[in-house]
C-alpha positions in Angstrom: 10.7 -42.4 -26.9 11.7 -41.2 -23.6 14.8 -39.2 -23.0 15.3 -39.6 -19.7 18.8 -39.5 -18.3 19.7 -42.3 -16.1 22.6 -42.6 -13.3 25.8 -43.9 -14.4 26.3 -47.8 -14.3 29.3 -49.9 -15.0 28.9 -49.7 -18.7 29.3 -45.8 -18.6 31.9 -46.2 -16.1 34.2 -48.8 -18.2 33.2 -46.0 -21.7 34.4 -43.1 -19.5 37.8 -45.0 -17.8 38.7 -45.4 -22.2 37.9 -41.7 -22.7 39.5 -40.6 -20.1 42.7 -42.8 -21.4 42.7 -41.2 -24.8 42.1 -37.6 -23.5 44.9 -37.9 -21.1 47.4 -39.2 -23.9 46.8 -36.6 -26.4 49.1 -34.2 -24.5 51.6 -36.8 -24.5 51.3 -38.2 -28.4 51.4 -33.9 -29.1 54.7 -33.5 -27.3 55.9 -36.8 -28.3 55.8 -35.6 -32.1 56.7 -32.1 -31.7 60.4 -33.2 -33.2 58.9 -33.9 -36.6 55.9 -32.0 -37.0 55.2 -28.5 -35.5 52.3 -29.0 -32.8 50.0 -26.3 -33.9 50.1 -28.3 -37.5 49.2 -31.7 -35.4 46.8 -29.3 -34.3 45.1 -27.8 -37.8 45.7 -31.7 -39.3 43.8 -33.8 -36.1 41.1 -30.9 -36.8 40.7 -31.0 -40.4 40.8 -34.8 -40.4 38.2 -34.8 -38.1 36.0 -32.0 -39.5 36.1 -34.1 -43.0 35.2 -37.0 -40.7 32.1 -35.5 -39.3 30.8 -33.8 -42.5 30.4 -37.3 -44.1 28.7 -38.6 -41.2 26.2 -35.4 -41.2 25.7 -35.5 -45.0 24.8 -39.4 -43.9 22.5 -38.8 -41.0 21.4 -35.1 -41.3 22.1 -32.0 -39.2 23.0 -29.4 -41.6 19.4 -27.7 -41.2 19.9 -25.2 -38.4 23.1 -23.8 -39.6 21.2 -20.5 -41.0 20.7 -19.8 -37.7 23.6 -21.0 -35.8 26.2 -19.8 -37.7 27.3 -16.8 -35.8 27.8 -18.9 -32.3 29.3 -21.6 -34.2 32.2 -19.0 -35.8 32.5 -18.2 -32.3 32.7 -21.2 -30.6 35.2 -22.3 -33.3 37.6 -19.5 -33.7 37.7 -19.9 -29.0 38.4 -23.6 -29.9 41.2 -23.0 -32.1 42.3 -20.8 -29.2 42.3 -23.3 -27.7 44.8 -25.6 -29.3 47.2 -22.5 -30.1 47.5 -22.4 -26.3 47.7 -25.9 -26.1 50.5 -26.7 -28.7 52.6 -24.0 -28.4 52.4 -24.5 -24.1 54.0 -28.0 -24.8 57.1 -26.6 -26.1 57.6 -25.2 -23.2 55.9 -27.1 -20.3 55.3 -30.2 -19.7 52.4 -32.9 -20.9 51.9 -33.3 -17.3 51.6 -29.7 -16.3 49.4 -29.1 -19.3 47.0 -31.8 -18.6 46.2 -30.5 -15.1 45.9 -26.7 -16.1 43.8 -27.5 -20.0 41.4 -29.7 -17.2 40.4 -26.4 -15.2 37.9 -25.3 -18.1 34.9 -26.8 -16.2 35.9 -23.5 -13.3 35.8 -21.3 -16.4 32.4 -22.5 -17.4 30.9 -22.5 -14.2 31.7 -18.9 -13.6 30.6 -18.0 -17.2 27.1 -19.5 -16.8 26.9 -18.0 -13.5 27.6 -14.3 -15.2 25.5 -14.7 -18.1 22.3 -17.9 -17.0 20.2 -16.6 -14.1 19.2 -20.3 -13.8 22.6 -21.8 -13.5 24.0 -19.5 -10.9 26.8 -21.0 -8.6 25.8 -22.4 -5.2 28.0 -22.5 -2.0 29.8 -25.6 -3.1 30.6 -24.7 -6.1 31.9 -21.0 -4.8 34.1 -23.5 -2.6 35.3 -25.8 -5.3 36.5 -22.1 -7.8 38.3 -21.0 -4.5 40.1 -24.4 -3.6 41.1 -24.8 -7.6 42.6 -21.2 -7.6 44.8 -21.9 -4.3 46.0 -25.0 -6.2 46.6 -23.1 -9.4 48.8 -20.7 -7.2 50.5 -23.5 -5.8 50.8 -25.0 -8.5 52.5 -21.7 -10.4 54.4 -21.6 -7.0 57.6 -23.3 -8.1 59.0 -23.1 -4.9 59.7 -20.5 -2.2 62.5 -19.3 -3.5 62.3 -17.2 -6.0 65.8 -18.7 -7.8 63.8 -22.2 -8.0 61.5 -20.8 -10.9 61.9 -21.8 -14.4 60.1 -19.0 -16.5 59.9 -21.4 -19.6 58.1 -23.5 -17.2 56.0 -20.9 -16.0 55.2 -19.4 -19.5 54.4 -22.9 -20.6 51.9 -23.2 -18.0 50.4 -20.2 -18.0 49.7 -20.8 -21.8 47.8 -24.1 -20.3 45.7 -22.4 -18.3 44.4 -19.9 -21.1 44.1 -23.1 -22.8 41.2 -24.1 -20.2 40.1 -20.5 -20.4 38.9 -20.9 -24.1 37.7 -24.7 -23.4 35.7 -23.0 -20.7 34.9 -20.1 -22.7 33.4 -22.4 -25.6 31.0 -24.2 -23.2 29.8 -21.1 -22.2 28.9 -19.9 -25.9 27.1 -23.5 -26.7 25.0 -23.4 -23.4 25.0 -19.4 -24.2 23.3 -19.6 -28.0 21.5 -21.1 -30.6 23.9 -23.7 -30.5 22.7 -25.4 -27.4 19.4 -26.9 -29.5 21.8 -27.7 -32.6 22.5 -30.8 -32.7 26.2 -32.1 -31.8 27.5 -33.2 -34.2 27.3 -29.6 -36.3 28.5 -27.9 -33.0 31.7 -30.1 -33.1 31.7 -29.7 -36.8 31.5 -26.1 -36.7 34.7 -26.0 -33.8 36.8 -28.6 -35.9 36.5 -26.7 -39.2 37.2 -23.0 -38.0 40.4 -24.3 -36.0 41.2 -26.1 -39.0 41.4 -23.3 -41.3 43.4 -21.0 -38.2 45.8 -23.0 -37.0 46.4 -23.7 -40.8 46.6 -20.3 -41.5 48.7 -19.3 -37.9 50.9 -22.0 -38.8 51.8 -20.8 -42.3 52.3 -17.1 -41.0 54.8 -18.8 -38.4 56.3 -21.1 -40.8 55.7 -24.3 -38.9 54.0 -25.3 -41.7 57.4 -26.2 -43.0 58.2 -27.9 -39.9 56.7 -31.3 -40.9 57.9 -34.8 -41.4 56.0 -37.4 -42.6 57.7 -40.2 -39.7 56.3 -42.7 -38.3 55.8 -40.9 -35.0 54.1 -38.2 -36.7 51.4 -39.9 -39.0 50.6 -42.0 -36.0 50.1 -39.0 -33.4 47.9 -36.8 -36.0 45.6 -39.9 -36.9 45.3 -40.8 -33.2 44.1 -37.3 -32.7 42.1 -36.7 -35.5 40.6 -40.3 -35.7 40.5 -42.3 -32.4 40.4 -38.3 -30.1 38.5 -35.5 -32.4 36.1 -38.1 -33.7 35.1 -40.7 -32.0 36.0 -39.9 -28.3 34.0 -36.7 -28.9 31.2 -38.1 -30.4 31.0 -40.9 -28.1 31.3 -38.6 -25.1 28.0 -36.4 -26.7 26.5 -39.9 -27.0 27.0 -40.4 -23.2 25.4 -37.3 -22.4 22.5 -37.8 -23.8 22.1 -40.7 -21.6 23.6 -40.4 -18.5 23.4 -37.5 -16.0 26.0 -35.2 -16.7 27.1 -34.6 -13.0 27.9 -38.3 -12.6 30.0 -38.1 -15.7 32.1 -35.2 -14.3 32.9 -37.0 -11.7 34.5 -39.8 -14.1 35.9 -37.4 -16.6 38.5 -36.3 -13.6 40.0 -38.9 -14.0 42.1 -38.0 -17.3 44.4 -35.6 -15.9 45.4 -38.2 -13.7 46.1 -40.3 -16.4 47.7 -37.5 -18.1 50.1 -36.9 -15.4 51.3 -40.5 -15.3 51.4 -40.7 -18.8 53.9 -37.6 -18.7 56.0 -39.6 -15.9 55.7 -43.0 -17.7 56.3 -42.3 -20.7 58.3 -38.8 -21.3 60.1 -39.2 -17.7 58.5 -36.0 -16.7 59.4 -35.0 -13.3 57.2 -33.5 -11.0 57.7 -31.6 -7.9 56.0 -31.4 -5.0 54.3 -27.8 -4.8 52.6 -28.8 -8.8 51.5 -32.4 -7.0 49.9 -30.8 -4.0 48.4 -27.9 -6.4 46.9 -30.2 -8.7 45.4 -32.6 -6.1 43.6 -29.0 -5.3 42.8 -28.2 -8.3 41.3 -31.6 -9.3 39.3 -31.2 -5.9 37.7 -27.9 -6.8 36.8 -29.0 -10.4 34.8 -31.5 -8.7 33.3 -29.3 -6.0 31.8 -27.2 -9.4 31.3 -30.3 -12.2 29.3 -32.4 -9.5 27.7 -30.4 -7.0 24.6 -32.3 -7.0 26.1 -35.3 -6.6 28.3 -34.6 -4.0 25.7 -33.2 -1.9 23.3 -36.0 -2.4 26.4 -37.8 -1.1 26.8 -35.7 1.8 23.0 -35.7 2.8 23.3 -39.7 2.9 26.1 -39.6 4.7 24.4 -37.2 7.5 
């Protein structure tokens, strides 16, 4: 059977719209349930639930055969995955879900820089370097908090920094997958590594920090953990991998930039989070830069057709 990937069609757009809605609301769900269950515990629980489901899926369909040759890369990718969600969990206690959504999705920038350094076949093109420049200008503007230092919210600034570090960790995870034997492993095995190592690491951190006792099984807490574990970490991730096997990654990347837009919208509408003018301007530049980096080939073709 042919494995040739095709351009995104109407069906892919509809599926991506659903995925972006799911990914955009997950930060809001974590923050919504934070009073009942510590964010680190939410991250640990969701990873544990998803790891169990992925393991059962692999027992049914196979995928364990390459574990002997990939476990080192898997441990590293899983550690970075856990670190990403540790930064998200701690950051959401300091900053808004809207801010976290934008800074987390700077990950493609750091992925591009990493593969440019490690993989000669994936050197950055001029349009991608322009995107990186725009993104970092946007990050600076979003961090600025206004011209006067008196207006800086240091608590939010720390949370935004953790959001950016989460984006770096996510980007580094992708680089590890691309540059190691995981690139040839089944997607389910790669996902299992990330989930199981993240679960163990986050649960240990929660225990050592005393957050393991911050659990109240309220309807909000249960709904948040089940949504993250079943819908986000299991269903949406496997659906994303399924799309990547059938459609061009650059086309899907363009659609994925709807995620932070949904995240910001849900944060404002559902949590009543305020937005500053400088953050909105910075976020626009970040999203534009990410588009240039991740969808460079798609953009180049469109520019050529226009000219």
